[in-house]
DRENDO-1510 file (C-alpha; in Angstrom, 1 decimal, always signed):
<recs>
REC; n; res; u; v; w
REC; 1; MET; +6.0; -50.5; -78.8 .
REC; 2; ASP; +5.2; -48.1; -75.9 .
REC; 3; PRO; +5.0; -44.4; -76.8 .
REC; 4; LYS; +8.3; -42.6; -75.9 .
REC; 5; ILE; +6.6; -39.2; -75.5 .
REC; 6; PHE; +4.4; -38.6; -72.4 .
REC; 7; ILE; +2.3; -35.4; -72.3 .
REC; 8; THR; +1.5; -34.0; -68.9 .
REC; 9; TYR; -1.2; -31.3; -68.6 .
REC; 10; SER; -3.9; -29.9; -66.4 .
REC; 11; SER; -7.3; -31.6; -66.9 .
REC; 12; LYS; -8.6; -28.1; -67.6 .
REC; 13; ASP; -6.4; -27.9; -70.6 .
REC; 14; GLN; -7.4; -31.2; -72.2 .
REC; 15; LYS; -8.5; -29.7; -75.5 .
REC; 16; VAL; -5.3; -27.8; -76.3 .
REC; 17; SER; -3.2; -30.8; -75.0 .
REC; 18; ARG; -5.0; -33.1; -77.4 .
REC; 19; THR; -4.3; -30.6; -80.2 .
REC; 20; ILE; -0.6; -30.7; -79.4 .
REC; 21; CYS; -0.7; -34.5; -79.3 .
REC; 22; THR; -2.4; -34.6; -82.7 .
REC; 23; ALA; +0.1; -32.1; -84.1 .
REC; 24; LEU; +3.1; -34.3; -83.0 .
REC; 25; GLU; +1.5; -37.6; -84.2 .
REC; 26; ASN; +0.7; -36.0; -87.6 .
REC; 27; ARG; +4.5; -35.6; -87.9 .
REC; 28; GLY; +5.3; -39.2; -87.0 .
REC; 29; LEU; +5.8; -39.0; -83.3 .
REC; 30; THR; +3.7; -41.4; -81.1 .
REC; 31; CYS; +2.5; -39.9; -77.8 .
REC; 32; TRP; +0.9; -41.1; -74.6 .
REC; 33; ILE; -1.8; -38.8; -73.2 .
REC; 34; SER; -4.1; -39.8; -70.3 .
REC; 35; SER; -7.4; -38.6; -71.7 .
REC; 36; ARG; -7.0; -41.1; -74.6 .
REC; 37; ASN; -4.7; -43.8; -73.4 .
REC; 38; VAL; -6.1; -44.6; -69.9 .
REC; 39; LYS; -8.9; -47.1; -70.8 .
REC; 40; PRO; -12.2; -47.5; -68.8 .
REC; 41; GLY; -11.8; -49.9; -65.9 .
REC; 42; HIS; -8.0; -49.5; -65.6 .
REC; 43; ASN; -6.4; -47.9; -62.6 .
REC; 44; TYR; -5.5; -44.3; -63.5 .
REC; 45; GLN; -2.4; -43.9; -61.2 .
REC; 46; GLU; -1.0; -47.3; -62.3 .
REC; 47; GLN; -1.3; -46.5; -66.0 .
REC; 48; ILE; +0.4; -43.1; -65.4 .
REC; 49; VAL; +3.4; -44.7; -63.7 .
REC; 50; ARG; +3.8; -47.3; -66.3 .
REC; 51; ALA; +3.6; -44.8; -69.2 .
REC; 52; ILE; +6.2; -42.6; -67.6 .
REC; 53; ARG; +8.6; -45.5; -67.0 .
REC; 54; ALA; +8.3; -46.5; -70.7 .
REC; 55; ALA; +8.8; -43.0; -72.0 .
REC; 56; LYS; +12.0; -41.0; -72.9 .
REC; 57; ILE; +10.5; -37.5; -73.1 .
REC; 58; MET; +7.9; -35.6; -71.1 .
REC; 59; VAL; +6.2; -32.7; -72.8 .
REC; 60; LEU; +4.9; -30.3; -70.1 .
REC; 61; VAL; +1.9; -28.3; -71.4 .
REC; 62; PHE; +2.2; -25.2; -69.3 .
REC; 63; THR; -0.6; -22.8; -68.6 .
REC; 64; ALA; -2.1; -20.9; -65.6 .
REC; 65; ASN; -4.0; -24.1; -64.8 .
REC; 66; ALA; -0.9; -26.2; -64.9 .
REC; 67; ASN; +0.9; -23.7; -62.7 .
REC; 68; ASN; -1.4; -24.7; -59.9 .
REC; 69; SER; -1.7; -28.5; -60.6 .
REC; 70; ASN; -0.5; -30.9; -57.9 .
REC; 71; GLU; -0.9; -33.8; -60.3 .
REC; 72; ILE; +1.6; -32.3; -62.7 .
REC; 73; LYS; +4.1; -31.9; -59.9 .
REC; 74; LYS; +3.8; -35.6; -59.1 .
REC; 75; GLU; +4.3; -36.6; -62.7 .
REC; 76; LEU; +7.4; -34.3; -62.9 .
REC; 77; SER; +8.8; -36.1; -59.8 .
REC; 78; LEU; +8.3; -39.5; -61.5 .
REC; 79; ALA; +9.9; -38.1; -64.7 .
REC; 80; SER; +13.0; -37.1; -62.7 .
REC; 81; GLN; +13.1; -40.6; -61.0 .
REC; 82; ASN; +13.0; -42.3; -64.4 .
REC; 83; ASN; +15.4; -39.9; -66.2 .
REC; 84; LEU; +13.0; -38.5; -68.7 .
REC; 85; ILE; +13.9; -35.3; -70.5 .
REC; 86; VAL; +11.2; -32.7; -69.8 .
REC; 87; ILE; +10.3; -30.1; -72.5 .
REC; 88; PRO; +8.1; -27.3; -71.2 .
REC; 89; VAL; +5.8; -25.7; -73.8 .
REC; 90; ARG; +4.0; -22.6; -72.8 .
REC; 91; ILE; +0.5; -22.1; -74.2 .
REC; 92; GLU; +0.1; -18.8; -72.3 .
REC; 93; ASP; +2.5; -16.1; -71.2 .
REC; 94; VAL; +2.5; -17.3; -67.6 .
REC; 95; THR; +5.4; -16.9; -65.1 .
REC; 96; PRO; +6.0; -20.3; -63.3 .
REC; 97; ASN; +5.5; -20.3; -59.6 .
REC; 98; GLU; +8.1; -21.5; -57.2 .
REC; 99; ALA; +7.2; -25.2; -57.7 .
REC; 100; PHE; +7.9; -25.0; -61.4 .
REC; 101; ALA; +10.7; -22.4; -61.4 .
REC; 102; TYR; +13.3; -25.1; -61.2 .
REC; 103; GLU; +12.0; -26.9; -64.2 .
REC; 104; PHE; +12.1; -23.8; -66.3 .
REC; 105; ALA; +15.4; -22.6; -64.9 .
REC; 106; THR; +17.2; -25.8; -66.0 .
REC; 107; ARG; +15.4; -26.4; -69.4 .
REC; 108; GLN; +14.9; -24.6; -72.6 .
REC; 109; TRP; +11.1; -24.1; -73.0 .
REC; 110; ILE; +9.1; -23.4; -76.2 .
REC; 111; ASP; +6.4; -20.7; -76.5 .
REC; 112; LEU; +3.6; -21.9; -78.7 .
REC; 113; PHE; +1.5; -18.7; -78.3 .
REC; 114; ASP; +3.9; -16.6; -80.4 .
REC; 115; ASP; +4.0; -18.6; -83.6 .
REC; 116; TRP; +2.2; -21.9; -83.4 .
REC; 117; GLU; +3.3; -23.6; -86.6 .
REC; 118; ASN; +7.0; -22.7; -86.3 .
REC; 119; SER; +7.0; -23.6; -82.6 .
REC; 120; ILE; +5.5; -27.0; -83.3 .
REC; 121; VAL; +8.2; -27.6; -85.9 .
REC; 122; ARG; +10.8; -26.6; -83.4 .
REC; 123; LEU; +9.3; -28.9; -80.8 .
REC; 124; VAL; +9.2; -31.8; -83.3 .
REC; 125; ASP; +12.8; -31.2; -84.2 .
REC; 126; GLN; +13.9; -31.2; -80.6 .
REC; 127; ILE; +12.0; -34.4; -79.8 .
REC; 128; ALA; +13.4; -36.1; -82.9 .
REC; 129; ALA; +16.9; -35.2; -82.0 .
REC; 130; ILE; +16.6; -36.6; -78.4 .
REC; 131; LEU; +15.0; -39.8; -79.7 .
REC; 132; ASP; +17.8; -40.2; -82.3 .
REC; 133; ASP; +20.5; -39.7; -79.6 .
REC; 134; ASN; +18.8; -42.3; -77.4 .
REC; 135; GLN; +18.6; -44.8; -80.3 .
REC; 136; SER; +22.2; -44.2; -81.2 .
REC; 137; SER; +23.3; -44.7; -77.6 .
REC; 138; ASP; +21.3; -48.0; -77.4 .
REC; 139; GLN; +22.8; -49.2; -80.7 .
REC; 140; ALA; +26.3; -48.4; -79.5 .
REC; 141; LYS; +25.7; -50.5; -76.3 .
REC; 142; VAL; +24.5; -53.4; -78.4 .
REC; 143; GLU; +27.5; -53.2; -80.7 .
REC; 144; LEU; +29.9; -52.9; -77.8 .
REC; 145; GLY; +28.3; -56.0; -76.2 .
REC; 146; SER; +28.5; -58.0; -79.4 .
REC; 147; THR; +32.3; -57.2; -79.8 .
REC; 148; ALA; +32.8; -58.5; -76.3 .
REC; 149; ILE; +31.5; -62.0; -77.2 .
REC; 150; SER; +34.5; -64.2; -78.0 .
REC; 151; ALA; +34.5; -67.1; -80.5 .
REC; 152; PRO; +33.0; -70.2; -79.0 .
REC; 153; THR; +35.5; -72.6; -77.5 .
REC; 154; THR; +35.2; -76.4; -77.2 .
REC; 155; VAL; +35.0; -77.5; -73.6 .
REC; 156; VAL; +36.1; -81.1; -73.0 .
REC; 157; ASN; +34.1; -82.9; -70.4 .
REC; 158; PRO; +36.7; -84.6; -68.2 .
REC; 159; ILE; +34.3; -87.5; -67.5 .
REC; 160; GLU; +33.8; -88.1; -71.2 .
REC; 161; ALA; +37.5; -87.9; -71.8 .
REC; 162; GLU; +38.2; -90.4; -69.1 .
REC; 163; LEU; +35.6; -92.9; -70.5 .
REC; 164; THR; +36.9; -92.5; -74.0 .
REC; 165; ALA; +40.5; -93.1; -73.1 .
REC; 166; ALA; +39.6; -96.2; -70.9 .
REC; 167; ALA; +39.7; -99.7; -72.3 .
REC; 168; VAL; +36.4; -101.3; -73.0 .
REC; 169; PRO; +36.7; -103.9; -70.2 .
REC; 170; GLU; +37.3; -101.1; -67.7 .
REC; 171; LEU; +33.9; -99.6; -68.4 .
REC; 172; THR; +32.3; -102.5; -66.6 .
REC; 173; ARG; +34.2; -101.8; -63.4 .
REC; 174; PRO; +32.6; -99.6; -60.6 .
REC; 175; ARG; +34.3; -96.2; -60.5 .
REC; 176; SER; +33.9; -94.7; -57.0 .
REC; 177; GLY; +36.0; -91.8; -58.0 .
REC; 178; LEU; +33.7; -91.0; -60.9 .
REC; 179; LEU; +30.6; -91.2; -58.7 .
REC; 180; TRP; +32.1; -88.8; -56.1 .
REC; 181; GLY; +33.1; -86.5; -58.9 .
REC; 182; ILE; +29.5; -86.3; -60.1 .
REC; 183; ILE; +28.2; -85.7; -56.6 .
REC; 184; CYS; +30.7; -82.9; -56.1 .
REC; 185; GLY; +29.7; -81.4; -59.4 .
REC; 186; VAL; +26.0; -81.4; -58.5 .
REC; 187; VAL; +26.8; -79.8; -55.1 .
REC; 188; LEU; +29.0; -77.1; -56.7 .
REC; 189; ILE; +26.1; -76.2; -59.1 .
REC; 190; ALA; +23.5; -76.2; -56.3 .
REC; 191; ILE; +25.3; -74.0; -53.9 .
REC; 192; PRO; +25.4; -70.9; -56.2 .
REC; 193; LEU; +21.7; -71.4; -57.1 .
REC; 194; VAL; +20.7; -71.6; -53.5 .
REC; 195; ALA; +22.8; -68.5; -52.7 .
REC; 196; TYR; +21.2; -66.6; -55.6 .
REC; 197; TYR; +17.7; -67.4; -54.3 .
REC; 198; VAL; +18.5; -66.5; -50.7 .
REC; 199; ALA; +20.7; -63.5; -51.2 .
REC; 200; ILE; +20.8; -62.2; -54.8 .
REC; 201; ALA; +17.3; -62.8; -56.2 .
REC; 202; PRO; +15.3; -59.6; -56.3 .
REC; 203; LEU; +13.2; -58.7; -53.2 .
REC; 204; LYS; +10.7; -56.6; -55.1 .
REC; 205; LEU; +8.4; -58.8; -57.2 .
REC; 206; GLU; +6.1; -56.4; -59.0 .
REC; 207; GLN; +6.8; -58.1; -62.3 .
REC; 208; CYS; +5.0; -61.2; -60.9 .
REC; 209; THR; +1.7; -59.3; -60.7 .
REC; 210; LYS; -0.8; -58.2; -63.3 .
REC; 211; TRP; -3.9; -56.5; -61.9 .
REC; 212; ASP; -7.3; -57.0; -63.4 .
REC; 213; TYR; -10.9; -57.6; -62.7 .
REC; 214; GLN; -12.4; -61.1; -62.5 .
REC; 215; SER; -16.0; -61.7; -61.6 .
REC; 216; GLY; -16.2; -57.9; -61.0 .
REC; 217; GLN; -13.5; -58.0; -58.3 .
REC; 218; LEU; -10.0; -56.4; -58.5 .
REC; 219; GLY; -7.1; -58.7; -58.0 .
REC; 220; THR; -3.9; -60.2; -59.4 .
REC; 221; ASN; -2.4; -63.5; -60.3 .
REC; 222; ASN; +1.2; -64.6; -59.4 .
REC; 223; TYR; +3.0; -65.1; -62.7 .
REC; 224; CYS; +6.3; -66.0; -61.2 .
REC; 225; ASP; +7.7; -69.4; -59.9 .
REC; 226; ARG; +7.9; -68.2; -56.3 .
REC; 227; PRO; +5.5; -67.0; -53.6 .
REC; 228; VAL; +4.8; -63.3; -53.4 .
REC; 229; ALA; +3.8; -61.3; -50.4 .
REC; 230; ILE; +1.3; -58.5; -51.2 .
REC; 231; SER; +0.4; -55.4; -49.2 .
REC; 232; PHE; -2.6; -53.5; -50.7 .
REC; 233; ILE; -4.6; -50.4; -49.7 .
REC; 234; ALA; -7.6; -48.6; -51.3 .
REC; 235; TYR; -7.8; -44.9; -50.9 .
REC; 236; ARG; -11.5; -45.0; -50.1 .
REC; 237; ASP; -11.4; -47.0; -46.9 .
REC; 238; LEU; -7.6; -46.8; -46.0 .
REC; 239; ARG; -7.6; -50.5; -44.9 .
REC; 240; VAL; -4.4; -52.4; -45.5 .
REC; 241; VAL; -4.9; -55.9; -46.8 .
REC; 242; GLU; -2.0; -58.3; -46.8 .
REC; 243; GLY; -1.7; -61.8; -48.3 .
REC; 244; GLN; +0.6; -64.3; -49.8 .
REC; 245; ILE; +0.1; -65.7; -53.4 .
REC; 246; GLU; +1.5; -69.0; -54.4 .
REC; 247; PRO; +2.7; -69.4; -58.0 .
REC; 248; GLN; -0.3; -69.3; -60.5 .
REC; 249; GLU; -2.7; -68.5; -57.7 .
REC; 250; ARG; -4.8; -65.3; -57.3 .
REC; 251; PHE; -5.0; -62.6; -54.7 .
REC; 252; ASN; -8.4; -60.9; -54.5 .
REC; 253; THR; -8.8; -57.5; -52.8 .
REC; 254; GLY; -12.6; -57.5; -52.4 .
REC; 255; LEU; -12.9; -54.3; -54.3 .
REC; 256; ASP; -15.3; -53.8; -57.2 .
REC; 257; GLU; -14.7; -51.2; -60.0 .
REC; 258; ASP; -16.8; -48.5; -58.3 .
REC; 259; HIS; -14.8; -48.9; -55.2 .
REC; 260; ALA; -11.4; -49.2; -56.9 .
REC; 261; ARG; -11.9; -46.1; -59.1 .
REC; 262; PHE; -11.0; -43.9; -56.1 .
REC; 263; GLY; -7.5; -45.3; -56.4 .
REC; 264; TRP; -5.3; -47.9; -54.8 .
REC; 265; ILE; -1.6; -48.9; -54.3 .
REC; 266; PHE; +0.3; -52.1; -53.5 .
REC; 267; ALA; +3.7; -53.5; -52.7 .
REC; 268; ALA; +5.0; -56.9; -53.8 .
REC; 269; CYS; +7.9; -58.5; -52.0 .
REC; 270; ARG; +9.5; -61.9; -51.4 .
REC; 271; VAL; +7.8; -63.8; -48.6 .
REC; 272; GLY; +9.2; -62.7; -45.3 .
REC; 273; TYR; +9.8; -59.1; -46.5 .
REC; 274; VAL; +7.6; -56.0; -46.4 .
REC; 275; SER; +7.7; -52.5; -47.8 .
REC; 276; ASP; +10.0; -50.1; -45.9 .
REC; 277; VAL; +7.5; -47.3; -46.7 .
REC; 278; PRO; +4.4; -47.3; -44.4 .
REC; 279; PHE; +1.0; -47.3; -46.1 .
REC; 280; LEU; +0.1; -43.8; -44.9 .
REC; 281; PRO; -1.5; -40.9; -46.8 .
REC; 282; GLY; +1.8; -38.9; -46.7 .
REC; 283; ASN; +3.6; -41.7; -48.6 .
REC; 284; TRP; +1.1; -42.2; -51.5 .
REC; 285; ASP; +3.4; -40.6; -54.1 .
REC; 286; LYS; +6.4; -42.7; -53.1 .
REC; 287; LEU; +4.4; -45.9; -53.1 .
REC; 288; VAL; +2.7; -45.1; -56.5 .
REC; 289; SER; +6.1; -44.6; -58.1 .
REC; 290; SER; +7.4; -47.9; -56.7 .
REC; 291; GLY; +9.8; -45.8; -54.5 .
REC; 292; TYR; +9.8; -48.4; -51.7 .
REC; 293; SER; +12.3; -51.2; -50.9 .
REC; 294; CYS; +11.5; -54.6; -49.5 .
REC; 295; VAL; +13.0; -55.2; -46.0 .
REC; 296; ARG; +12.9; -58.2; -43.8 .
REC; 297; LYS; +10.0; -58.3; -41.3 .
</recs>
């Protein structure tokens, strides 16, 4: 199960952030923290986005360093997009600047510098209460859905009924009406399926991709049953690469690990569609957080 607590912090405060992580986990709460959970060879930005999407709570380790961190601002923006509850914890008596003033104005923060042990207990209690509320809400949705399921009913196939009721000699006769009924039934089933694929099926197909290194080169396979159009850019050379992946085929970017470690982003759409957000430096945050839509070319 993915950790439900994401810890955001300045890289300069890694030691105290790991201490907070350990304190929470010693009390039974599983955390995600980048200094431990981002593995060598994995894309840093992608792992951050996935962890935030899977989490329910973001613990903001606030210090003078955090007060000037652009990366924390990006992670807070992702937290807002994914409806995470943010709990600021102050390690130092620092007044938040304008960028963080809103976060502190709308949330109850916890000061760890006054009384570490009691403040950690308070933090644990607050997190546990939020997770319990989420679990109760999810359980209520499941129970509500189960009560809406009616008892199974027996559906009589009209074709079978007709055959059963007919005399045995009649079964040898050609039934043009029955044949047309079967044809009409197939057509009626096919039309909604075609309509779904053309109009309703999702345009964004990120779930079809899983990025990894093969033969030292970054790329992804298409794990869906339909073609996927990929747009890809590496921060280092700012060159957009586009391609189409057929089901079970692979898209290679030409980047090795040394090149890819500078960062990269991609968009995955149905064939004939592209990202509505241009692949330009000013749009990195929106693309990294999957904040684009697929529009027809």
